[in-house]
C-alpha positions in Angstrom: 42.8 -85.3 -62.8 44.5 -82.8 -65.3 48.0 -81.4 -64.1 48.1 -78.2 -66.0 48.0 -74.7 -64.3 44.7 -72.9 -63.7 44.5 -70.7 -67.0 45.4 -66.9 -66.1 42.9 -64.0 -67.1 43.8 -60.8 -68.3 41.6 -58.0 -67.4 43.4 -56.4 -64.5 44.7 -53.4 -65.9 40.9 -52.2 -66.8 40.6 -51.9 -63.3 42.9 -50.2 -62.1 41.7 -46.5 -61.3 44.8 -44.5 -60.3 45.9 -42.2 -63.5 49.3 -43.1 -65.1 51.3 -39.6 -66.0 50.8 -35.8 -63.7 47.7 -34.8 -64.6 43.6 -36.1 -64.2 41.8 -34.5 -67.0 38.0 -34.3 -67.5 35.9 -37.4 -68.4 32.3 -35.6 -69.3 31.4 -32.1 -69.1 28.0 -30.7 -68.3 26.0 -27.1 -68.2 24.3 -26.3 -65.3 22.1 -23.5 -66.2 21.4 -21.3 -69.2 22.9 -23.8 -71.7 23.1 -21.3 -74.5 25.8 -19.3 -72.6 28.4 -22.3 -73.2 29.9 -23.0 -76.3 31.8 -26.8 -77.1 31.7 -27.6 -73.1 32.9 -30.9 -74.3 36.5 -29.4 -75.9 37.8 -29.9 -72.5 37.7 -33.6 -72.4 39.5 -33.4 -75.7 43.2 -32.9 -76.3 42.9 -30.5 -79.0 43.2 -26.7 -79.6 39.5 -26.3 -79.6 38.5 -23.8 -76.6 35.5 -23.4 -74.2 33.6 -20.4 -74.0 31.2 -19.4 -71.1 29.2 -16.3 -71.3 27.5 -15.2 -68.5 24.5 -12.4 -68.3 24.0 -13.0 -64.4 26.2 -14.3 -61.5 26.6 -17.8 -62.3 24.0 -17.7 -65.0 25.6 -20.7 -66.8 28.4 -23.2 -64.6 30.6 -25.6 -66.2 30.3 -28.8 -64.1 33.7 -30.9 -64.6 33.5 -34.4 -64.0 37.0 -36.1 -63.7 35.3 -39.7 -63.3 37.6 -39.9 -60.5 38.5 -38.2 -57.2 41.5 -36.4 -58.1 44.1 -35.2 -55.7 46.3 -32.1 -56.3 46.7 -28.6 -57.5 44.1 -27.8 -60.0 44.4 -25.8 -62.7 42.3 -23.9 -65.1 43.8 -22.6 -68.0 42.6 -19.3 -69.3 42.8 -18.3 -72.8 40.6 -15.1 -72.0 38.4 -13.4 -69.6 36.7 -10.2 -69.3 34.1 -9.4 -66.5 33.4 -10.6 -63.2 35.4 -13.1 -61.0 36.3 -16.4 -61.8 34.7 -19.3 -59.6 35.7 -22.2 -59.1 34.2 -24.8 -56.9 35.0 -28.3 -55.9 33.2 -31.4 -54.8 33.5 -35.3 -54.4 29.9 -36.3 -54.4 28.2 -34.2 -57.2 25.2 -33.8 -55.3 26.7 -31.3 -52.6 28.7 -29.1 -55.3 27.6 -25.7 -54.8 28.9 -22.4 -55.2 31.0 -22.4 -51.8 31.7 -26.4 -52.8 30.6 -29.3 -51.1 31.1 -27.8 -47.4 33.4 -30.8 -46.8 35.8 -29.6 -43.8 38.7 -31.2 -42.2 39.0 -31.0 -38.4 43.1 -30.6 -38.7 44.8 -30.5 -42.2 48.7 -30.1 -42.9 49.3 -30.0 -46.4 45.9 -28.8 -47.3 46.1 -26.2 -46.0 45.1 -23.0 -46.8 41.7 -25.6 -46.6 38.7 -24.6 -49.3 36.6 -25.9 -51.0 36.8 -22.8 -53.4 38.3 -20.3 -54.9 37.4 -17.1 -56.6 40.4 -15.2 -59.0 40.2 -12.1 -60.7 40.2 -11.9 -64.7 43.9 -12.3 -65.5 45.0 -10.3 -68.6 45.4 -12.6 -71.2 46.4 -15.9 -71.0 47.2 -17.4 -67.8 46.6 -20.7 -65.5 44.9 -20.2 -62.2 46.2 -22.8 -59.8 44.5 -23.7 -56.4 46.4 -22.4 -53.7 46.6 -25.7 -51.8 46.2 -29.3 -52.5 42.6 -30.3 -53.4 41.0 -33.5 -53.6 38.0 -33.7 -55.8 36.0 -35.5 -58.6 33.4 -32.8 -59.7 34.8 -29.2 -60.4 32.6 -26.2 -60.7 33.7 -23.2 -63.0 31.3 -19.9 -63.8 31.5 -16.2 -63.2 30.3 -14.1 -60.3 28.6 -11.4 -62.4 28.4 -10.8 -66.4 31.2 -11.8 -68.2 33.1 -13.9 -70.5 35.6 -16.7 -69.7 37.5 -18.8 -72.6 39.1 -21.9 -71.2 41.5 -24.3 -72.9 42.0 -26.9 -70.1 41.3 -28.1 -66.5 43.2 -30.5 -64.8 44.5 -31.8 -61.3 48.3 -32.1 -61.6 48.5 -35.1 -59.1 50.3 -34.9 -56.0 50.3 -38.6 -55.0 52.9 -41.4 -55.5 52.9 -43.4 -58.7 52.4 -46.4 -56.9 52.8 -49.3 -59.3 50.5 -52.3 -59.5 52.8 -55.6 -58.4 49.5 -56.9 -56.9 46.4 -57.8 -58.6 43.1 -59.7 -58.0 40.4 -60.3 -60.1 37.2 -63.0 -59.8 33.9 -63.8 -61.1 32.6 -61.0 -59.0 32.9 -57.8 -60.5 31.7 -55.6 -58.0 34.6 -57.3 -55.5 36.9 -56.7 -58.5 35.7 -53.0 -58.2 36.1 -53.0 -54.6 39.3 -54.0 -54.2 40.8 -51.8 -57.1 38.8 -48.6 -55.4 40.0 -49.7 -51.9 43.8 -49.7 -54.0 43.1 -46.1 -55.4 41.5 -44.7 -51.9 44.8 -46.1 -50.5 47.0 -44.6 -53.1 45.4 -41.0 -52.1 46.7 -40.8 -48.9 50.1 -41.1 -50.2 52.3 -37.7 -49.4 55.6 -36.1 -49.7 56.0 -32.1 -49.3 58.8 -29.7 -49.9 59.6 -26.6 -48.3 57.8 -24.2 -50.3 54.8 -24.4 -48.4 54.1 -21.8 -45.5 54.8 -23.4 -41.8 57.2 -26.6 -43.4 60.4 -27.3 -42.4 63.3 -26.9 -44.7 63.7 -29.8 -47.0 61.6 -32.4 -48.9 59.8 -35.0 -46.9 60.0 -38.3 -48.1 56.5 -40.2 -49.1 54.3 -41.9 -46.8 51.0 -42.4 -46.1 48.7 -40.0 -44.4 44.8 -39.7 -43.6 43.6 -38.5 -47.1 40.8 -36.0 -45.8 43.3 -33.6 -43.8 47.0 -35.0 -44.1 48.0 -36.1 -41.3 49.4 -39.5 -39.6 46.6 -41.4 -37.5 48.1 -45.0 -36.5 44.6 -46.4 -36.6 44.5 -45.7 -40.1 47.6 -46.6 -41.0 47.3 -50.0 -39.7 44.4 -50.8 -42.1 46.0 -48.9 -44.5 49.6 -51.1 -44.5 47.4 -54.1 -44.3 45.8 -53.1 -47.5 49.0 -51.6 -49.6 51.2 -54.9 -48.2 48.9 -56.7 -50.7 48.8 -54.2 -53.6 52.0 -53.2 -54.3 55.7 -53.2 -52.5 56.2 -49.5 -52.5 54.2 -49.8 -49.6 56.6 -52.0 -48.0 58.6 -48.4 -47.9 55.5 -46.2 -48.0 54.8 -47.6 -44.4 58.7 -47.6 -43.3 58.8 -44.2 -43.9 55.1 -43.4 -41.8 56.3 -45.5 -38.6 59.6 -43.4 -38.5 57.4 -40.5 -38.0 56.4 -41.1 -34.4 59.6 -42.1 -32.8 60.6 -38.0 -32.6 57.5 -37.1 -31.2 56.8 -39.4 -28.3 56.1 -38.2 -25.0 58.2 -39.0 -22.2 55.6 -41.5 -20.8 56.1 -43.3 -23.8 52.8 -42.6 -25.0 52.4 -41.1 -28.6 50.4 -37.6 -29.6 47.0 -38.7 -31.6 49.0 -38.0 -35.0 52.4 -36.9 -36.3 53.2 -35.2 -39.2 54.6 -35.9 -42.4 56.9 -33.1 -42.2 58.7 -34.3 -38.8 60.9 -35.7 -40.8 62.1 -38.6 -38.7 65.8 -39.9 -39.6 65.7 -43.2 -40.8 66.3 -45.7 -38.1 66.4 -43.0 -34.9 63.9 -44.2 -32.0 63.7 -40.5 -30.8 65.5 -39.4 -27.5 65.2 -42.2 -24.8 63.2 -39.8 -22.5 60.5 -38.4 -24.8 61.4 -35.1 -27.0 59.8 -32.5 -25.6 62.0 -31.1 -22.1 61.9 -27.9 -20.5 64.1 -26.1 -23.0 61.9 -26.8 -25.9 59.5 -24.0 -24.4 56.1 -24.7 -23.1 54.9 -24.9 -27.1 54.9 -28.8 -28.4 55.8 -28.0 -31.7 58.3 -25.7 -31.4 61.3 -28.6 -30.9 60.2 -29.7 -34.2 59.8 -26.3 -36.0 56.2 -27.0 -36.7 53.6 -24.3 -36.7 50.0 -23.5 -37.5 48.2 -26.1 -40.1 51.3 -28.1 -39.8 51.4 -28.5 -35.9 50.9 -31.9 -34.2 47.5 -31.7 -32.7 48.4 -32.5 -29.2 45.0 -31.5 -27.7 43.2 -35.1 -28.7 44.3 -37.8 -26.6 43.7 -41.3 -28.6 45.7 -43.8 -26.5 44.5 -46.9 -27.9 46.8 -45.6 -31.1 50.0 -45.8 -28.8 49.0 -49.6 -29.0 48.3 -49.0 -32.8 52.0 -48.0 -33.3 53.4 -51.6 -31.8 50.8 -53.7 -33.4 51.5 -51.8 -37.0 55.2 -52.4 -36.1 55.5 -56.0 -35.5 52.8 -56.4 -39.1 55.8 -54.7 -40.9 58.1 -56.7 -39.4 55.5 -59.9 -40.7 55.4 -58.7 -44.1 58.8 -57.4 -45.0 61.0 -58.8 -42.8 62.8 -55.9 -42.4 64.7 -56.9 -38.7 67.2 -53.3 -39.4 64.7 -50.6 -39.0 62.3 -52.6 -36.8 65.5 -53.0 -34.7 66.4 -49.3 -34.4 62.5 -48.7 -33.3 62.2 -51.7 -30.6 63.1 -49.2 -27.6 60.1 -46.9 -29.0 58.0 -49.8 -28.8 58.8 -50.9 -25.0 58.3 -47.3 -24.0 54.7 -47.4 -25.6 53.9 -50.8 -24.1 55.3 -49.7 -20.7 52.7 -47.0 -20.9 50.3 -49.3 -22.2 50.8 -51.4 -18.7 51.6 -48.6 -16.9 47.6 -48.0 -17.1 45.5 -51.2 -16.8 43.5 -52.3 -13.6 44.0 -55.2 -11.6 43.1 -57.6 -14.0 45.5 -56.3 -16.7 43.2 -54.4 -18.8 43.6 -51.2 -20.3 41.1 -48.7 -19.0 40.8 -44.7 -19.5 40.2 -42.9 -15.7 37.0 -41.6 -15.2 38.7 -37.6 -15.2 39.9 -38.2 -18.7 36.2 -37.7 -20.0 36.1 -34.3 -22.8 36.2 -31.6 -20.3 37.1 -28.1 -22.1 36.7 -25.9 -19.4 38.7 -28.0 -16.9 41.8 -28.1 -19.3 40.9 -31.6 -20.0 42.2 -32.5 -23.4 40.1 -34.8 -25.5 40.2 -38.1 -25.1 38.9 -40.8 -27.7 39.3 -44.7 -28.5 38.9 -44.4 -32.1 35.8 -42.1 -32.9 36.8 -38.7 -31.8 33.3 -37.4 -30.6 32.4 -40.1 -28.4 33.3 -40.9 -25.1 36.0 -42.9 -24.0 36.3 -43.8 -20.5 36.3 -46.8 -19.1 37.6 -50.6 -20.4 36.9 -50.7 -23.6 36.6 -53.9 -25.7 38.5 -52.2 -28.7 40.8 -50.4 -27.0 41.9 -53.9 -25.2 41.9 -55.9 -28.4 44.4 -53.5 -30.0 46.4 -53.7 -26.5 46.2 -57.3 -26.9 47.5 -57.2 -30.6 50.6 -55.2 -29.2 51.5 -56.8 -26.6 51.5 -60.3 -28.9 53.6 -58.1 -31.5 56.5 -57.0 -29.1 56.7 -60.3 -28.3 57.5 -61.3 -32.0 60.0 -58.5 -31.9 61.6 -59.4 -28.6 62.2 -63.2 -30.1 63.1 -62.9 -33.5 64.5 -58.9 -33.6 66.5 -58.8 -30.3 66.7 -62.7 -30.1 65.2 -62.7 -26.6 62.8 -65.4 -26.2 62.5 -65.1 -22.6 61.0 -61.9 -23.1 59.0 -62.7 -25.6 57.6 -65.8 -23.8 56.8 -63.1 -20.7 54.7 -60.9 -23.3 52.6 -63.6 -24.9 52.1 -64.6 -21.0 50.6 -61.2 -20.0 49.1 -61.1 -23.6 46.9 -64.2 -22.9 46.1 -63.0 -19.4 44.7 -59.8 -21.3 43.1 -61.6 -23.4 41.2 -63.9 -20.8 40.3 -60.7 -18.7 38.9 -59.5 -21.5 36.4 -61.9 -22.3 35.9 -62.6 -18.4 34.9 -59.0 -18.2 33.1 -57.9 -21.2 31.9 -60.9 -23.1 27.8 -61.2 -22.8 27.0 -64.6 -22.7 23.1 -63.8 -23.3 23.8 -61.6 -26.4 26.6 -64.0 -27.5 28.6 -60.7 -28.3 31.1 -58.2 -26.7 30.0 -55.2 -25.2 32.0 -51.8 -26.0 32.8 -50.6 -22.5 32.2 -51.4 -18.9 31.1 -47.8 -17.7 28.6 -47.5 -20.2 25.0 -48.1 -18.8 24.1 -49.4 -22.1 25.8 -52.3 -22.5 25.8 -51.6 -26.1 27.0 -54.7 -28.1 28.8 -51.9 -30.6 30.0 -53.0 -33.8 34.0 -51.8 -33.2 33.8 -54.2 -30.1 32.9 -57.0 -32.0 34.9 -56.9 -35.2 37.8 -55.6 -33.3 37.8 -58.6 -31.3 37.2 -60.7 -34.9 40.3 -58.6 -36.5 42.7 -59.1 -33.8 41.5 -62.8 -32.9 41.4 -62.7 -29.2 38.1 -64.8 -29.3 38.0 -68.9 -29.5 36.0 -70.3 -32.4 32.9 -70.5 -30.6 32.5 -66.9 -29.7 33.7 -65.9 -32.8 30.8 -67.7 -34.5 28.7 -65.9 -32.3 29.8 -62.6 -32.2 29.1 -62.8 -36.5 25.8 -63.8 -35.6 24.7 -61.2 -33.7 26.8 -58.6 -35.8 24.0 -59.9 -38.6 21.0 -60.3 -36.6 21.0 -57.2 -34.6 23.6 -54.4 -36.7 23.1 -55.8 -40.1 21.7 -53.2 -42.6 21.7 -53.0 -46.4 24.7 -50.5 -46.5 26.9 -51.9 -44.4 27.2 -53.2 -40.2 25.4 -50.4 -38.2 28.0 -48.8 -35.3 25.6 -49.1 -32.3 22.5 -50.6 -31.1 21.4 -47.4 -30.0 20.7 -43.9 -31.8 21.3 -42.0 -28.4 24.5 -43.8 -27.0 27.1 -40.7 -25.8 29.7 -44.0 -25.6 29.1 -44.9 -29.4 27.2 -42.4 -32.3 24.8 -44.5 -34.0 25.8 -44.7 -37.9 27.6 -46.9 -40.4 31.6 -46.5 -40.3 34.1 -47.9 -43.4 36.7 -48.6 -40.6 34.4 -51.0 -38.4 33.1 -52.7 -41.5 36.7 -52.6 -43.3 37.5 -54.6 -39.7 34.6 -56.8 -39.6 35.7 -58.3 -42.9 39.2 -58.9 -42.4 38.3 -60.4 -39.1 35.7 -63.0 -40.6 38.2 -64.0 -42.9 40.4 -64.6 -40.0 37.7 -67.0 -38.8 37.0 -68.5 -41.8 34.1 -66.6 -42.9 34.7 -66.0 -46.1 31.2 -66.0 -47.5 29.9 -63.8 -44.7 32.8 -61.2 -45.4 32.2 -61.5 -48.9 28.4 -60.1 -48.3 29.5 -57.9 -46.5 31.8 -56.3 -49.2 28.8 -56.6 -51.9 26.4 -54.7 -49.5 29.1 -51.7 -48.4 31.3 -51.6 -50.9 28.4 -51.9 -53.1 26.5 -49.2 -51.7 29.4 -46.5 -51.7 30.3 -47.9 -55.8 26.5 -47.1 -56.5 25.9 -44.0 -54.7 29.8 -42.0 -54.5 32.3 -40.7 -56.4 34.5 -44.4 -56.4 36.1 -44.0 -53.2 35.9 -45.3 -49.7 33.8 -43.1 -47.6 34.5 -42.1 -43.6 31.0 -42.5 -42.3 27.5 -42.8 -43.6 24.1 -43.0 -42.0 21.8 -46.0 -41.2 19.6 -45.3 -43.8 22.9 -44.9 -46.6 22.5 -41.1 -46.9 25.4 -38.9 -46.4 25.2 -35.1 -45.5 27.2 -32.6 -47.3 30.5 -32.1 -45.8 31.0 -35.5 -45.9 34.2 -37.4 -46.0 34.2 -39.3 -49.2 37.9 -40.8 -49.4 39.0 -42.7 -46.3 41.6 -44.9 -47.0 40.7 -47.2 -43.6 37.6 -48.2 -45.3 39.4 -51.0 -47.6 38.1 -54.0 -48.4 41.3 -55.0 -50.2 43.4 -57.0 -47.4 39.9 -59.0 -46.6 40.1 -60.2 -50.2 43.5 -60.6 -50.7 44.1 -62.6 -47.3 40.6 -64.2 -47.8 39.6 -65.1 -51.4 43.0 -65.6 -52.4 44.4 -67.1 -48.8 47.8 -65.3 -49.2 49.6 -64.5 -45.7 52.8 -64.6 -44.6 53.5 -67.0 -41.5 57.3 -66.0 -41.3 59.2 -62.7 -41.7 59.3 -61.2 -45.3 57.4 -64.2 -46.5 60.2 -66.5 -45.6 57.0 -68.6 -44.6 54.0 -68.3 -46.2 50.4 -69.8 -46.1 47.6 -70.0 -49.6 44.7 -71.0 -48.3 41.9 -69.2 -50.3 38.1 -69.0 -49.3 35.6 -69.6 -52.1 32.5 -68.7 -50.6 30.0 -69.0 -53.7 32.6 -67.3 -56.5 33.3 -69.1 -59.3 37.4 -68.3 -59.7 39.9 -65.8 -58.9 42.8 -65.2 -59.2 45.5 -62.8 -58.0 49.3 -61.6 -57.2 50.5 -61.0 -53.8 53.9 -58.6 -53.5 56.9 -59.8 -51.5 60.0 -58.7 -50.8 61.8 -61.5 -52.8 59.1 -61.5 -55.6 55.5 -62.0 -55.6 53.1 -65.2 -55.0 50.6 -66.1 -57.5 47.1 -67.8 -57.0 44.6 -69.0 -59.3 42.0 -71.6 -58.4 38.6 -72.4 -60.0 35.7 -74.1 -59.4 33.0 -75.5 -60.9 29.6 -78.1 -59.6 32.2 -80.7 -59.3 35.4 -79.7 -59.5 38.2 -77.7 -57.8 41.9 -76.6 -59.0 44.0 -74.2 -57.5 47.7 -73.0 -59.4 50.0 -71.6 -56.7 53.5 -69.9 -58.3 55.9 -68.5 -55.7 58.5 -66.3 -57.5 60.7 -66.0 -54.4 62.8 -67.7 -51.6 61.0 -70.0 -48.6 58.6 -72.2 -48.1 54.8 -72.8 -47.4 51.6 -74.4 -46.8 48.8 -74.6 -49.4 45.3 -75.5 -47.9 43.1 -76.9 -50.5 38.9 -76.1 -49.5 37.1 -79.5 -49.2 33.8 -77.7 -49.4 31.6 -79.9 -47.5 32.9 -83.0 -48.9 36.1 -86.2 -48.5 38.3 -85.7 -51.8 41.0 -87.4 -53.4 43.5 -84.2 -54.4 46.2 -84.3 -57.2 49.3 -82.3 -56.7 50.8 -81.9 -60.7 48.6 -84.6 -61.4 49.8 -87.3 -59.1 47.7 -88.4 -56.5 48.6 -87.0 -52.9 45.4 -87.3 -50.7 43.3 -90.0 -50.8 40.9 -91.5 -47.8 42.1 -89.1 -45.2 45.6 -89.6 -45.6 48.4 -88.4 -47.4 50.0 -90.7 -50.5 53.3 -90.8 -52.4 55.8 -88.9 -49.6 53.8 -85.9 -49.8 53.3 -84.1 -46.4 49.8 -83.1 -45.8 47.2 -82.8 -43.0 43.4 -82.6 -42.5 42.6 -79.3 -41.0 38.8 -78.0 -40.3 37.5 -78.1 -44.1 40.6 -78.3 -46.0 43.8 -80.3 -46.5 46.9 -78.5 -45.9 50.0 -79.6 -48.0 53.3 -78.8 -46.3 57.0 -77.8 -47.6 55.7 -76.2 -51.1 58.5 -74.5 -53.1 57.8 -73.9 -56.7 54.7 -73.6 -58.7 52.0 -76.7 -58.3 48.8 -77.5 -59.3 46.3 -79.2 -56.8 42.7 -80.6 -58.1 39.8 -82.5 -57.0 37.3 -83.6 -58.7 36.1 -84.6 -62.4 38.8 -83.6 -64.8 36.0 -83.9 -67.6 34.2 -81.1 -66.3 34.2 -78.2 -68.4 36.1 -75.2 -67.3 33.8 -72.4 -66.5 35.0 -69.4 -69.4 36.1 -65.8 -68.0 
């Protein structure tokens, strides 16, 4: 068998959606209405001196429909050379079918730097040439430009001045399946759109610029469940995400409540100082006054919305902090935030029942008339009271995460051991109370009278690895048999369960795909991504949707830009097989799951460089090249694909007849042979060396 490395293919840059430079400009322009009233519509797509002229005989008798070719985030700019007559109307939409004179109807429940929130701007004709600017950031792919009556408008430019961080793609993914490639890069771009920084020029913002960080794209505040998946995706996409996540995690210490819980969200305008864990007893004190935002100087659209309680997000913060340590090895920041993590876990522990499971009391149901804040686990409009599968899966991960940090960062292995034992008790109690052996799946919540076997209950426990191998296979089979649709996995078995809405959630599909990978079902993950991202790419603007109906349709006002609907971590952790096994990739593993693909390659950024992976297969051959460019030691798991194999390492036999040879350290694990102590570039192969390589 050949010792030659698997060749590298070069096509990734063609897949990148992110636009370099300050502006996103039109990809195409069409006319709606009377086309004779428009001259040189396509001039807006060219960088020349030609202008586009719009004449209207009546209100909106002709409209320019500008397609940017992608969803863009930033200030919309319309360059007017001359205008006479009626006011100029500029409307925005993510989905083309929802573009109307008032925009697409998209509305955000919160909103910070999107303020003033609007999907349409109406401008008086300027005297002479001018650049009309949207008064706040807009996220849009389609822009409709018309006049509200008779008049003339001469335009020389339409563009969006980008307000996202110019992420450098030192991570990559490419495979024999173009749909999966597009899912990776469109997931990456959806995450890029969630980067935000702001300065004191906007109303209500504190003085001074805030650092770049990650928010919920459509309303620009910091939600922890979103960040958890955003971060896992970002770590594989770009080393820029190491510090973007760092900045975002830092925003929660200053707003932690006295009981150790977090509000549902923080703001990128909090400006938490690096390494500052916040006050030891919570930031709100009597002298701060009754307004919970007063101490932070936030007001209006910048306020932290404490009228919503999502207690599982407190657990998510701890889980995300531990993940940050695993991927970056940044013990300095993590050590400074350990007091915050300990207070958070103490809050969660104080809200447990006799068997150690976290629960929401009955009186925590949403009751605005009684002054009780809205309570949710992750889905804002569903009942959260009771003991919930998803929340306890996150709680289990938070306990294990804090155990790692106590052991590694605080150098307190005894505290770590106690937390690990507590996590195991939670896991066992979770299975005992909420696993339904008849259905072979987790139920949503023990207060739910329907005993709904929801997607989040099962996908969450897969992603956070609370299930043994047999139950995991059963849960995945249940999702396939009972909740599968052509457009992704639907959330509920029922259409009328107040504990869980019946729709398809991008977030839950992202968790399920990653959970399948973590239990070795790479084929199931790939199949799910093809259905879920395939539908979004075919029917949407090119970004990940928040949610859609079980028949695949979306309504006007739907969010078509949600960074927690990412396929990226499932593809990089699964198809490429790369993950850290020690903090900051000081130890690592490459264990690809080929599924039905013919080849795949990619690069994963690490704090000390990167790990490149390239593999290819034919009917009778498999070859894998691993190229780490950093210090550290790793393991490489070579898939056997269902048969006994003789495996070479750099052309020399290293595995034969079920045993390692030539002094190599290796052992069989399931359907793979794991080679240990790997440093530097190596190529592993089995099969017929005369079998021709497939072309890219």
